[in-house]
N, CA, C and O of each residue as an XYZ file, in Angstrom:
224
protein
N     -14.040     52.993     62.064
C     -14.323     53.696     62.947
C     -13.770     53.151     64.265
O     -14.311     52.145     64.725
N     -12.643     53.768     64.988
C     -11.844     52.767     66.165
C     -13.009     52.995     67.537
O     -13.438     54.110     67.833
N     -13.248     52.212     67.988
C     -13.617     52.180     69.145
C     -12.766     52.286     70.361
O     -11.729     51.629     70.450
N     -13.209     53.173     71.398
C     -12.138     53.755     72.451
C     -12.553     52.732     73.947
O     -13.366     51.844     74.205
N     -11.783     53.256     74.464
C     -11.615     52.111     75.747
C     -12.810     52.323     76.801
O     -13.269     51.516     77.610
N     -13.208     53.789     76.521
C     -14.645     54.229     77.509
C     -15.971     53.492     76.611
O     -17.022     53.171     77.165
N     -15.822     53.381     75.783
C     -16.938     52.687     74.707
C     -17.048     51.651     74.794
O     -18.204     51.291     74.570
N     -16.306     50.799     75.057
C     -16.195     49.263     75.424
C     -16.590     49.282     76.759
O     -17.677     48.719     76.894
N     -16.061     49.772     77.937
C     -16.550     49.415     79.215
C     -17.932     50.042     79.295
O     -18.755     49.747     80.161
N     -18.164     51.118     78.121
C     -20.075     51.503     78.520
C     -20.692     50.028     78.070
O     -21.763     49.697     78.578
N     -20.149     49.278     77.282
C     -21.122     48.532     76.579
C     -21.016     47.266     77.301
O     -21.827     46.350     77.165
N     -19.762     47.225     78.251
C     -19.751     45.989     79.585
C     -20.639     46.152     80.618
O     -21.129     45.181     81.195
N     -20.928     47.443     80.946
C     -21.968     47.912     81.761
C     -21.187     47.835     82.598
O     -21.587     46.755     83.034
N     -20.181     48.133     83.372
C     -19.511     47.873     84.763
C     -19.832     48.797     85.253
O     -19.922     49.816     84.568
N     -20.170     48.828     86.788
C     -20.430     50.195     87.647
C     -19.497     50.729     87.503
O     -18.401     50.219     87.266
N     -19.790     52.041     87.636
C     -18.607     53.102     87.837
C     -17.670     52.991     88.981
O     -16.465     53.049     88.736
N     -18.013     52.864     90.009
C     -16.773     52.364     90.849
C     -15.850     51.088     90.784
O     -14.672     50.987     91.129
N     -16.559     50.292     90.335
C     -15.866     48.924     89.929
C     -14.528     49.518     88.461
O     -13.326     49.303     88.306
N     -15.308     50.107     87.864
C     -14.466     50.698     86.759
C     -13.101     51.578     87.172
O     -11.994     51.664     86.641
N     -13.576     52.071     88.131
C     -12.551     53.095     88.596
C     -11.389     52.368     89.356
O     -10.264     52.847     89.502
N     -11.885     50.925     89.907
C     -10.976     50.264     90.484
C     -10.254     49.405     89.615
O      -9.078     49.092     89.798
N     -10.992     49.008     88.625
C     -10.060     48.166     87.515
C      -8.981     49.202     86.905
O      -7.863     48.812     86.566
N      -9.420     50.642     86.782
C      -8.500     51.224     86.101
C      -7.020     51.819     87.106
O      -5.905     52.278     86.860
N      -7.707     51.528     88.132
C      -6.456     51.914     89.162
C      -5.294     50.614     89.081
O      -4.066     50.685     89.119
N      -6.147     49.472     88.961
C      -5.280     48.231     89.151
C      -4.527     48.368     88.201
O      -3.322     48.538     88.388
N      -5.108     48.322     86.879
C      -4.038     48.442     85.360
C      -2.956     49.474     85.596
O      -1.819     49.099     85.306
N      -3.105     50.809     86.109
C      -2.488     51.649     86.218
C      -1.052     51.255     87.064
O       0.111     51.465     86.721
N      -1.607     50.571     88.358
C      -0.566     50.098     89.475
C       0.482     49.031     88.838
O       1.683     48.967     89.100
N      -0.351     48.097     87.818
C       0.338     47.000     87.243
C       1.210     47.869     85.842
O       1.996     47.137     85.240
N       1.151     48.700     85.548
C       1.473     49.127     84.033
C       2.933     49.702     84.908
O       3.981     49.480     84.301
N       3.108     50.610     86.643
C       4.015     51.228     86.843
C       4.849     50.037     87.349
O       5.930     50.388     87.825
N       4.670     49.053     87.358
C       5.117     47.894     88.140
C       5.973     47.205     87.132
O       7.060     46.658     87.317
N       5.235     47.340     85.949
C       6.089     46.617     84.485
C       7.051     47.928     84.214
O       8.196     47.477     84.211
N       7.091     49.142     84.018
C       7.985     49.672     83.975
C       9.148     49.963     85.050
O      10.187     50.544     84.735
N       8.939     49.616     86.028
C      10.260     49.742     87.080
C      10.699     48.319     86.820
O      11.890     48.244     87.124
N      10.248     47.179     86.394
C      10.719     45.988     86.452
C      11.817     45.944     85.054
O      12.884     45.346     84.911
N      11.166     46.709     84.266
C      12.319     47.227     82.889
C      13.173     47.687     83.432
O      14.260     47.109     83.455
N      12.995     48.780     84.002
C      14.269     49.472     84.547
C      15.110     49.331     85.206
O      16.102     50.059     85.179
N      14.914     48.070     86.215
C      15.832     47.281     86.691
C      16.509     46.462     85.853
O      17.701     46.159     85.910
N      15.631     46.093     85.017
C      16.304     44.925     84.293
C      17.336     45.410     83.344
O      18.283     44.664     83.096
N      17.239     46.828     82.665
C      18.201     47.508     82.033
C      19.252     47.968     82.817
O      20.405     47.936     82.387
N      19.016     48.333     83.767
C      20.346     48.811     84.872
C      21.000     47.769     85.381
O      22.049     48.017     85.975
N      20.589     46.497     85.284
C      21.431     45.361     85.718
C      22.232     44.851     84.445
O      23.340     44.314     84.469
N      21.468     45.119     83.348
C      22.063     44.588     82.158
C      23.624     45.810     82.186
O      24.773     45.400     82.352
N      23.304     47.082     82.010
C      24.013     48.371     81.928
C      25.625     47.757     83.076
O      26.803     47.492     82.835
N      24.956     47.770     84.014
C      26.067     47.453     85.306
C      26.483     45.964     84.609
O      27.633     46.395     84.682
N      26.599     44.958     84.155
C      27.067     44.252     84.014
C      28.153     44.241     82.851
O      29.351     43.961     82.814
N      27.035     44.749     81.736
C      28.143     45.266     80.554
C      29.303     46.313     80.750
O      30.215     46.408     79.929
N      29.207     47.231     82.080
C      30.220     47.967     82.089
C      31.452     47.168     82.829
O      32.629     47.371     82.530
N      30.993     46.152     83.920
C      31.372     45.480     84.685
C      32.690     44.831     83.730
O      33.894     45.068     83.820
N      32.003     43.996     82.867
C      32.750     42.941     81.732
C      33.617     43.719     80.905
O      34.618     43.246     80.364
N      33.207     45.028     80.789
C      34.068     45.894     79.886
C      35.070     46.275     80.725
O      35.761     47.088     80.110
N      35.541     46.078     81.936
C      36.390     46.969     82.278
C      35.896     48.271     83.024
O      36.661     48.707     83.883
N      35.073     48.741     82.870
C      34.395     50.000     82.821
C      33.890     50.024     84.480
O      33.574     48.996     85.078
N      33.878     51.599     85.187
C      33.489     51.602     86.798
C      32.133     50.698     86.984
O      31.207     50.448     86.212
N      32.373     50.367     88.155
C      31.118     49.441     88.700
C      30.190     50.456     89.545
O      29.161     50.048     90.083
């Protein structure tokens, strides 16, 4: 049987306001990682187009 994130947090007995703060921080970090990946991919695409004589 798989344990859910909610069950793990309940087991740690983290207060609700702290739990929400941790969740929000994790979400901001995930958004930052997604943005960094998209930026890195856009730069790689631009480099490959420039190197192949494509439009810049």
